[in-house]
C-alpha positions in Angstrom: 121.2 17.0 4.2 124.7 16.2 5.6 126.4 13.0 4.6 126.6 10.3 7.3 129.8 9.9 9.1 131.8 6.7 9.4 130.6 6.2 13.0 127.0 6.5 11.9 127.4 4.0 9.1 129.2 1.5 11.4 126.7 1.7 14.2 123.8 1.5 11.8 125.1 -1.4 9.9 126.1 -3.4 13.0 122.6 -2.7 14.4 120.9 -4.0 11.3 123.0 -7.2 11.1 122.9 -8.1 14.8 119.2 -7.2 15.3 118.2 -9.2 12.2 120.1 -12.3 13.4 118.7 -12.0 16.9 115.1 -11.5 15.8 115.4 -14.4 13.3 116.8 -16.7 15.9 114.3 -15.7 18.6 111.2 -15.9 16.3 112.3 -19.1 14.5 110.3 -18.0 11.5 110.7 -19.6 8.2 108.1 -17.9 6.1 109.0 -15.2 3.6 106.6 -12.7 5.1 108.1 -13.2 8.6 111.6 -12.7 7.3 110.6 -9.6 5.4 108.9 -8.0 8.5 112.0 -8.8 10.6 114.3 -7.3 7.9 112.2 -4.1 7.8 112.1 -3.8 11.5 115.9 -4.3 11.7 116.4 -1.6 9.0 114.2 0.8 10.9 116.2 0.1 14.1 119.5 0.6 12.3 118.3 3.9 10.9 117.2 5.1 14.3 120.6 4.2 15.8 122.5 5.8 13.0 120.6 9.0 13.3 121.0 9.3 17.1 124.8 9.0 17.0 126.2 12.5 17.9 127.6 14.4 15.0 131.1 15.9 15.3 131.2 19.6 15.8 127.7 19.8 17.2 128.6 19.8 20.8 126.2 21.2 23.3 127.4 24.2 25.1 127.6 23.7 28.8 125.2 25.7 30.9 127.1 28.4 32.7 126.9 28.0 36.4 127.0 31.1 38.4 130.3 31.6 40.2 130.1 30.7 43.8 129.9 33.8 46.0 133.1 34.7 47.8 132.8 34.0 51.5 131.9 37.0 53.5 134.4 38.1 56.1 133.1 39.8 59.1 134.9 43.0 59.7 135.5 43.5 63.4 136.9 46.9 64.4 140.3 46.7 66.1 140.0 47.2 69.8 140.8 50.7 71.0 144.2 50.8 72.6 144.0 50.6 76.4 144.7 53.9 78.1 148.0 54.1 79.8 147.8 53.9 83.6 148.1 57.2 85.3 151.4 57.4 87.2 151.2 59.3 90.3 154.2 61.0 91.6 155.2 59.8 94.9 155.0 62.5 97.6 158.3 63.3 99.0 
């Protein structure tokens, strides 16, 4: 199992601390059982956040998109040269 990175430790720890404080303030519990349940929930949430932080070096390879097709050029044959007008000799 790879060791956690500094980013994973930081994100997980911050999540545990802030989620514990938020849940304790919102629930206004004072019993030991309530505090223990909140602490366990915060630890589970911190673990989830720490495990979902992307690991360095495990980048997803981008899906190769097919190259766009080159635009087709219509080949129009060059017009045939116009025949030279027939020059008639003037009758003398």
